[in-house]
N, C-alpha and C positions, 0 to 999 in steps of 0.2 A: 437486405439493402447492401449494395457494394460500398466499399470504404476505401478512400484514398488517403493514406497516412500523410501525404505531402500537402493535402488540402483540408486541413482541420477546420470545422465551422468556426466562424468568428466568435471570439470570447470577450470582446470589448465590454467594459463595464462590469465584468465578473471577477471575483476574487477566488483564487485557488490556493489552498493550503496543502503542502506536500510534506508529509513526514519523511525524514531521511532524504530530503531534497538536496543535500549537500554532496551526494556521490551516486555513482551507478545509475540504476534505472530511475531512481527518484529525481536525480539531476536532469536526466533527459526528458522526463515527464514535465518538469518545470520549464525547461527550455522550449519544448514544443507548445506548451500552453501559453508561454510568454510570446512566442512567435505568432500565435493566433490572437493575441491582443489581451490576454488575461493579466491581471495584477497577480503575481505569484508570491507566496510567502514560503520560504524554505525553513522548515522546522527541523532542528537538529541539536544534538547534545553539545557540540563544540562551536562556540561563536567564531573561533578562528577558522574552522572548516567551512561554516556556512558563508563567511565573508569571502573566502577563496572561491567558493562556488558562485557567489554573486558576481565576482570579478569575471570568471569564465563566462557566465551567462550574459553579462553585458557586452562582452567581446563578441559572442556568438550572435546575439540579438541586440544590435544597437538601438538604444531608446527603450529597452525593456523596462517595464514597471515591476520592480522586485524589491523585497525586503526579507528579513529573517526574524525568527523568534527562537528562543532557547527552549528545547523540549527534550527531556530524558524520559523515554517511555518506561524505563526500568525503575522509575521513582515516581510514585503517584503524587507526591507533593509537587514535583516539577510539572506533572501533567495538569494539575489543578491551576498552577500559576500560568502556564502557557494558555490554557483554555480561557482564563480570565482576561489575559492580554488580548487574545484573538477576538473574544466577544466584545471587548471595549472598542476594538478597531472597526467594528462594523460587520455587516452580514458576510457569511462565508457561502459561496455558491458552489464550490467544488472542494471536497475533502478527500484527499488521496491518502489512505492508510497504508503507506508503502514500507516504512522503516521496519527493520527487524534484525535479529541476530540469527546466525546460522549455527549449524551443528558444531558442538565442541565435545571433545572426548571426556572432559571432566564436568561434572554437574556443578552449576553455579546458581546463585540466587540474586534476585532483585533487592532493592533497598528495603522492601516490605517482606522479604523472605519467601517470595514465590520462585519456583524454578524459572531460570532466566529466559528460556525461549518461550514458554507458555506465558510468563509474566509480561514479557516485552511485546511479543508478536500479537498476542491476543488481549490480555488484560489491560495493557497500557492503551491500546487502541479502543477497546471497549469503553474504558473510562473517558478517554478524550472525546469520543463520538457522543456519548450521552451528555457530557458537560457542555459540548458545543451545540447540542440539539436546538436550544432556543435561538442561537445565532444563525442557523441555517436559512438561506433564502428559500422562497417558495418553490423554486425550480432547481433546488440544489441536487447534486449527485454526490453520494457517499460511495467511494470506491475502495473495496477491500482487496488486498493483494494476496491471491492464493498461490498455489504451487502444485506442480504435477505430483509431488511427494504425498499429497493428501490422499491419493487413491489407495495407498497401501496402509493407511493409518486407521486406528480405532481408539476412541477415547475410553479411558478407565476412570469412571467417576469415583472410584474408591481410592484413586491415586493420581489426581490431576497434577500434583506437583512432582510426579516421577521420583519419589523417594526410594522406590524399590525397582530393581531390574532396569536401571538407567542405561539406555543405549541412545547415543546422541542423535543419529539419523532418524530413529523411530520417534524420539521426542520432538524433533523438528517437524516431522510429518504430522504429528498430533497437534502441534501448535498451529499448523496451517489448516488442518481440518477444523479446528476450533474457529479460526478466522472465517472460514466459509459458512459454518453453522451460524455464526454471529450475523454475517451478512444476510443470510436467508431469514433469520428470525427478526432482524431489524426491518427487513422489507415487509414481513407479515404485520408487525406492529405499526409501521407507518401507514399501511393500507387500512388497518382496522381503525386508526385514529382519523382517517380522512385526509391525511397529509399528502401533498403532492411531491414531497422529497422522494428521491429514488435511491435505493440501496442496490448497488450492482457490484460485481466482482470481476477480476481479471487475473490472468497469469501470464508471465513473460516468455514461456517456453524455456529454451536453454540459451540464456544470454551470458556471454563471457566478456570479460574486460578486454582481453587481447584483440578482439574483433571490433572494438569500439573506436570511433574516430577521436583524434586528439582534441582536447579542450583545455589548452593552457590557461592558467597555471594549475588547473585541477587535475588534468590527466595528460601527460606527455609521454607517450610510449617510446621505449628505447629502439635502437636500430634493428634489433633482432626480434622484436615483438611480433611483427607481421609474419616472419618466417616460422616462428614457433607456433603461432596460432593458426596458420593456414590449414593444417589437417582437420581442424575443428569446423571449418566453414561449411563442410558438407551437411552437418547436422545442427550446427549452432549459429547464432547471430550475435551482433554486438548489443551492448546495453541500450543504444539508441533505438534499435528496432525492437528490443524487448519492451521498450516503453510504449510501443504502438497500441497494444491491446488496452493498456491502462488509460491512455489518452482517449481511445474510442469510448471506453466505458464512462469516462468523465465528460465527454462532449457530444456523443451521438444524440441528436434531438429525438430520435424515435426509440432510444433504449428504454427498456421496461424494467422496473424494479424486479430483482431476483435473477436477472440474466447474468451470464458468465462469459467473458470474452477471452480468447487466446489465439495464438497463431494457427493458421489453417493448414500449414505445410506438413511435411513428412513427420509423422509421429507427434504432431502438435508441438514440435520443438522450435520451429522457425516459420516465418512467412507473414502474409497479410492477416490482420486481426479479423476474426469472425466469431460467431457464437460457438462456445465450447460446452462440453458436457462435464458436469460434476459427478463424482462417484456417488453411488446410492447413499453411502454413509453421510455425505454432506447434505443430503436432501431429506433427512429424518427429522420431522418436526418435533417429535417427542424429545429426541436428544438435544435439539437446538433450544427448546424451552427449558430443559433441565440445565443446560450449560449457562443460559442467560441468568437463571435464578442463582446458580453457584457463583457466577461472575459478579452479580450485584452484592452478594454476601461477602465475597473476597475483597472487592474494591471499596465497598461502602458507597458506591455511586449507583443511583437508582433512576430508572426510566420514568420520566414525567409526562410522557405522551399520552 
């Protein structure tokens, strides 16, 4: 099916929760869904930042229906509180598991002592999704945000917390491989339970802030930003276009659980969103089931489907 990112199917009457909706790709996912008529909930660690994003969103989409909720994915207590607030507010029709932390040269940990990237990018979203499962609408889409970095990653089940041989980019890639394994296993479990909820995934290609249009007061590029970013335009795109595959995964009425969307252009780095291919390591059902069991044990959150 061809897809026009400028003509997203109407989302009126649907509620979309976007983690990390206060900046970058998450913000633009929220903006595009709001423009299509959805009520959007920006979930982020900082209330000040989500309120700034709400200001920008309402300027970009006059009349947008939007609110926020505090969510720190690096703290499972915060995840539980946010899930309770979201469940009390009513059904969730779109859950975009977008937020995450990127590679850092120094190993850090979450509030519960998990390696920060694995604990935030995967375990935080794992717990949030399972806690929100009872609140998902019958036609809900759960969208997990992958990355091209997963193709070079391998999980070490003997060292999921990367306590030995820590290399930041490798750990980041492993966290994104875990995200995609979770998305695939969630799809299998939803189907086995007879659920009509769809678990899908997407990646943004190479999306850079410097190629992203201004969204004051959230993002106001300086006078030299366009000049400095121009050389990247051949291979990269702005965060607004990086949001396109995510929005397609969230709204495409013929999307099938287990599908993976990404840019169709050169090197899968930019362009119109289409079906993408996961690495074989992300399609391993045994690894996915093993990761699921480990994630339940680590978070204390269990699947009730």
